[in-house]
C-alpha positions as MATLAB code, in Angstrom:
seq = 'NPSVFLTAHVSSHDCPDSEARAIYYNSRHFGKTRNEKRITRWGRGSPLQNPENTGALTLLAFKLDEQGGDCKEVNIWVCASTDEEDVIETAIGEVIPGALISGPAGQILGGLSLQQAPVNHKYILPEDWHLRFPSGSEIIQYAASHYVKNSLDPDEQLLDRRRVEYDIFLLVEELHVLDIIRKGFGSVDEFIALANSVSNRRKSRAGKSLELHLEHLFIEHGLRHFSTQAITEGNKKPDFLFPSAGAYHDTEFPVENLRMLAVKTTCKDRWRQILNEADKIHQVHLFTLQEGVSLAQYREMRESGVRLVVPSSLHKKYPEAVRAELMTLGAFIAELTELYADIP';
ca = [
     -81.698  145.876   83.505;
     -84.301  147.107   80.971;
     -86.280  150.205   81.895;
     -88.812  152.581   80.497;
     -89.817  156.174   81.347;
     -93.519  157.019   81.616;
     -95.632  160.039   82.520;
     -97.190  159.573   85.997;
    -100.398  161.573   86.545;
    -102.117  161.464   89.949;
    -105.885  161.920   89.580;
    -106.684  161.576   93.263;
    -104.427  164.418   94.557;
    -103.372  167.868   93.366;
     -99.722  167.342   92.477;
     -97.695  167.827   89.298;
     -97.066  165.073   86.773;
     -93.699  163.360   86.983;
     -91.558  161.218   84.770;
     -91.453  157.862   86.556;
     -89.071  155.075   85.681;
     -90.119  151.358   85.504;
     -87.169  148.970   85.875;
     -86.954  145.234   85.541;
     -84.067  143.881   87.600;
     -82.995  140.740   85.817;
     -81.165  139.492   88.946;
     -81.355  135.789   88.224;
     -79.349  136.385   85.060;
     -76.539  137.635   87.276;
     -76.670  134.728   89.738;
     -79.058  136.213   92.369;
     -82.170  134.616   93.703;
     -85.043  136.486   92.151;
     -86.045  139.085   89.638;
     -87.681  142.275   90.699;
     -89.900  144.971   89.156;
     -89.798  148.555   90.541;
     -91.224  151.925   89.679;
     -89.236  154.883   90.946;
     -89.004  158.695   90.563;
     -92.602  159.454   91.480;
     -91.706  163.062   92.170;
     -91.687  165.314   95.160;
     -95.105  165.664   96.786;
     -96.466  162.416   95.361;
     -99.055  160.756   97.637;
     -97.356  157.413   96.888;
     -94.367  158.572   99.013;
     -96.370  160.107  101.845;
     -96.062  157.958  105.017;
     -99.610  159.007  105.986;
    -100.842  156.922  103.042;
     -99.373  153.728  104.389;
    -101.932  150.998  103.844;
    -104.056  153.027  101.465;
    -105.685  151.116   98.528;
    -104.003  152.373   95.332;
    -104.884  151.999   91.681;
    -102.379  152.267   88.879;
    -103.872  152.340   85.376;
    -101.283  151.855   82.613;
    -102.269  153.078   79.182;
    -101.167  150.405   76.708;
     -99.552  151.374   73.467;
    -101.950  150.518   70.617;
     -98.946  149.429   68.443;
     -97.710  147.004   71.037;
     -94.863  149.172   72.289;
     -93.883  150.165   75.804;
     -96.418  151.920   78.056;
     -95.932  155.655   78.149;
     -98.471  156.763   80.772;
     -99.729  155.683   84.150;
    -102.754  157.226   85.949;
    -102.754  156.921   89.712;
    -105.457  156.991   92.388;
    -104.538  156.771   96.045;
    -107.593  156.349   98.199;
    -107.991  159.018  100.868;
    -110.934  157.522  102.751;
    -112.678  154.283  103.556;
    -115.590  155.446  101.384;
    -113.302  155.495   98.323;
    -111.916  152.067   99.209;
    -115.426  150.716   99.659;
    -116.414  151.945   96.152;
    -113.384  150.115   94.629;
    -113.915  146.906   96.603;
    -117.588  146.877   95.669;
    -116.513  146.747   92.046;
    -113.563  144.287   92.327;
    -114.043  142.408   95.588;
    -111.842  142.291   98.633;
    -108.248  143.429   98.255;
    -105.994  141.674  100.777;
    -103.259  143.854  102.331;
    -100.018  143.384  100.490;
    -101.711  141.765   97.505;
    -101.217  142.879   93.929;
    -104.068  142.421   91.513;
    -103.048  143.004   87.881;
    -104.418  142.376   84.423;
    -106.704  143.946   81.848;
    -109.078  146.435   83.435;
    -112.086  144.744   81.894;
    -111.271  141.556   83.730;
    -110.508  143.118   87.120;
    -113.645  145.309   87.252;
    -116.416  143.015   88.287;
    -114.486  141.082   90.816;
    -114.256  137.826   88.828;
    -110.498  137.671   88.112;
    -108.844  138.297   91.450;
    -106.773  135.097   91.791;
    -103.313  135.419   90.305;
    -102.758  131.632   89.944;
    -104.875  128.775   88.575;
    -107.281  127.053   90.924;
    -105.352  124.388   92.938;
    -106.789  121.003   92.347;
    -104.633  119.127   94.909;
    -107.416  119.178   97.536;
    -109.790  116.234   97.906;
    -113.228  117.591   98.828;
    -116.138  115.845  100.644;
    -118.555  114.347   98.138;
    -121.542  116.331   99.256;
    -119.706  119.591   98.511;
    -120.089  118.725   94.834;
    -123.839  119.025   95.351;
    -124.012  121.986   97.744;
    -121.829  124.991   98.554;
    -120.451  124.503  102.079;
    -120.555  127.332  104.630;
    -117.447  129.361  105.343;
    -117.111  127.725  108.778;
    -117.208  124.273  107.127;
    -114.426  125.164  104.710;
    -112.270  126.650  107.468;
    -112.777  123.542  109.668;
    -111.980  121.171  106.836;
    -108.876  123.162  105.840;
    -107.600  123.155  109.392;
    -108.155  119.428  109.734;
    -106.651  118.262  106.458;
    -104.369  120.740  104.694;
    -102.370  122.966  106.959;
     -98.810  122.618  108.098;
     -97.998  121.246  111.495;
     -97.636  124.437  113.561;
     -98.868  125.256  117.043;
     -98.298  128.995  116.629;
    -101.699  130.741  116.211;
    -100.026  133.546  114.217;
     -98.615  131.093  111.717;
    -101.782  129.008  111.705;
    -104.005  131.966  110.882;
    -102.147  133.071  107.807;
    -101.600  129.520  106.583;
    -105.250  128.554  107.097;
    -106.487  131.696  105.373;
    -104.402  130.764  102.311;
    -105.623  127.172  102.262;
    -109.253  128.194  102.923;
    -109.251  130.552   99.975;
    -107.754  127.841   97.694;
    -110.489  125.458   98.743;
    -113.209  128.131   98.322;
    -112.023  128.770   94.759;
    -112.012  125.050   94.008;
    -115.558  124.584   95.385;
    -116.595  127.644   93.355;
    -115.152  126.105   90.236;
    -117.062  122.907   90.825;
    -120.357  124.751   91.050;
    -119.820  127.404   88.387;
    -117.521  126.140   85.652;
    -120.021  123.742   84.022;
    -122.647  126.425   83.877;
    -120.173  128.738   82.102;
    -119.205  126.020   79.597;
    -122.789  125.419   78.759;
    -123.281  129.066   77.857;
    -126.142  131.419   78.570;
    -129.479  131.899   76.944;
    -129.497  135.636   77.634;
    -127.474  138.520   78.940;
    -129.653  138.503   82.033;
    -128.645  134.878   82.840;
    -124.982  135.831   82.539;
    -125.364  138.925   84.755;
    -127.305  136.859   87.320;
    -124.470  134.295   87.570;
    -121.794  136.951   87.659;
    -123.576  138.776   90.517;
    -124.097  135.486   92.349;
    -120.326  134.666   92.179;
    -119.277  138.210   93.069;
    -121.687  138.392   96.045;
    -120.548  135.014   97.375;
    -116.939  136.191   97.246;
    -117.740  139.384   99.047;
    -119.687  137.502  101.702;
    -116.756  135.148  102.264;
    -114.329  138.070  102.473;
    -116.468  139.792  105.083;
    -116.666  136.774  107.394;
    -113.482  134.766  106.805;
    -111.102  136.482  109.201;
    -113.575  136.439  112.135;
    -114.307  132.758  111.536;
    -110.654  131.835  111.520;
    -110.097  133.691  114.805;
    -113.136  132.058  116.421;
    -111.817  128.597  115.461;
    -108.308  129.397  116.753;
    -109.564  130.859  120.023;
    -111.383  127.619  120.795;
    -108.520  125.468  119.582;
    -106.062  127.215  121.885;
    -108.360  127.067  124.920;
    -109.884  130.550  124.807;
    -113.512  129.590  125.081;
    -114.900  132.592  126.987;
    -116.169  134.992  124.356;
    -119.265  136.236  122.551;
    -119.561  137.163  118.918;
    -121.725  139.970  117.605;
    -123.074  140.719  121.077;
    -125.213  143.801  121.508;
    -123.777  146.709  123.460;
    -124.750  150.349  123.921;
    -126.622  151.909  121.059;
    -127.250  148.473  119.512;
    -123.592  148.233  118.574;
    -122.195  144.743  117.745;
    -118.415  144.338  118.459;
    -116.865  141.369  116.701;
    -115.669  139.751  119.961;
    -116.517  140.434  123.575;
    -114.609  138.704  126.392;
    -115.475  136.864  128.505;
    -119.106  137.077  127.410;
    -121.993  139.365  126.640;
    -123.519  138.439  129.984;
    -120.327  139.576  131.786;
    -120.331  142.835  129.879;
    -123.909  143.638  130.964;
    -123.346  142.339  134.558;
    -122.886  145.414  136.785;
    -120.980  143.261  139.318;
    -118.425  141.899  136.832;
    -115.045  143.754  137.189;
    -114.832  146.266  134.305;
    -111.023  145.888  134.221;
    -111.467  142.269  133.172;
    -113.611  143.010  130.140;
    -111.967  142.927  126.726;
    -113.153  143.757  123.157;
    -111.485  142.628  119.962;
    -112.497  144.291  116.698;
    -111.429  142.650  113.408;
    -110.408  144.696  110.372;
    -108.496  143.305  107.414;
    -107.169  146.869  106.995;
    -107.161  149.411  109.765;
    -106.145  152.715  108.089;
    -109.046  155.097  108.945;
    -111.289  152.120  109.655;
    -110.051  151.869  113.183;
    -112.127  154.859  114.186;
    -115.283  152.800  113.546;
    -114.578  150.700  116.670;
    -114.142  153.406  119.278;
    -117.651  153.432  120.593;
    -118.569  149.785  120.182;
    -118.112  148.966  123.916;
    -118.322  152.042  126.144;
    -117.335  150.185  129.345;
    -113.954  149.117  127.830;
    -111.475  151.941  127.698;
    -108.662  150.126  125.818;
    -109.923  148.050  122.959;
    -107.966  145.594  120.845;
    -107.945  145.625  117.077;
    -106.747  142.623  115.002;
    -105.609  143.590  111.502;
    -103.616  142.144  108.604;
    -102.568  145.642  107.446;
     -98.887  145.756  106.582;
     -97.857  148.797  108.509;
     -99.126  152.213  109.614;
     -97.390  155.535  109.836;
     -96.070  156.747  113.195;
     -98.644  159.469  113.275;
    -101.471  156.976  112.612;
    -100.177  154.732  115.325;
     -99.913  157.480  117.893;
    -103.482  158.547  117.165;
    -104.674  154.978  117.675;
    -102.850  154.662  120.939;
    -104.095  157.962  122.249;
    -107.636  156.826  121.372;
    -107.251  153.628  123.460;
    -106.612  151.134  120.537;
    -104.091  148.325  120.909;
    -103.110  146.632  117.692;
    -103.002  142.793  117.460;
    -100.993  141.789  114.407;
     -99.615  138.402  113.204;
     -96.012  138.183  114.224;
     -94.656  137.805  110.672;
     -96.163  141.191  109.806;
     -94.493  143.164  112.652;
     -91.447  143.913  110.515;
     -93.732  145.878  108.170;
     -94.351  148.419  110.938;
     -92.068  151.304  111.955;
     -89.324  150.017  114.249;
     -90.390  152.469  116.976;
     -93.784  150.820  117.440;
     -92.992  147.130  117.010;
     -92.462  146.495  120.684;
     -95.998  147.734  121.393;
     -97.682  145.476  118.857;
     -99.390  142.383  120.247;
     -99.190  139.017  118.479;
    -102.261  136.837  118.248;
    -100.545  134.235  120.389;
     -99.845  136.764  123.137;
    -103.462  137.961  123.016;
    -104.825  134.429  123.358;
    -102.410  133.605  126.171;
    -103.205  136.783  128.139;
    -106.954  136.207  127.984;
    -106.754  132.511  128.665;
    -104.916  133.269  131.882;
    -107.269  136.128  132.769;
    -110.343  133.868  132.562;
    -108.775  130.688  133.890;
    -111.051  130.676  136.944;
    -114.269  131.083  135.020;
    -116.011  127.658  134.779;
];
């Protein structure tokens, strides 16, 4: 198993440099199923090994050897706040929990080289999509109708449809952008305008995709009593109110039957943003794709009245002590469908 030692410097935190070790486990050569790459020996006190940084967006910048030899240095930044994460995602686009984005820094910065595989051309798209860019809801509906595996589990459906929807989005993007790129640009301003357009469209999709998938799945599984972006106290707009905005503002509707679901791709620190979005609801639900939180983070959420809703396949990423308290998407839908069964 080849390995290399490199100096690891953490720019985001005050801790000493360490001599990390990068190892390539050539397991297939020895009859096992897959090869693995690992970096170990980060050193005592490294933020990379602090459980409280579970889910934090992290940058690793490897300094390439100008002579083509092995890398000798890596500079690390572990985001300590949502503000820091927002700065990074503004530059490179959405970073999905659990995803690895790698490549030359010049390609990653700008948000135009995020997919790690070529655009999938297996999808047959509607003819008019060649002439216009479809809405996010249209792509999601088309993906659900044509290209997802036959599963009735909303937790599986969500993750599968998100994957297919993104594939189709990239294919439609290629249809609308690739010819322009091939023809070239008359000026730097033309190039920048196109790059900004592509980047902004990707960011817009990233901000709406998860909510749209949930909305489609709610309806598909019989949960039709909800409002999106309804206005509550202080002009707040929770992602989903159940059973409706009207019920929320109705003084005669039982408060114990109101529900709120916030949607955050990642919830580390961001969960605090939802605490005052619906003052009448004392326990709010938060749907997230984040792959784990620390025990301390989870306890703080629970004490603040936040119940996590997480796709079932991600539960194993959470500390064993909290898994029983996590709610699946399927369980959330079933509970609310039963709760509002008598509402016409």
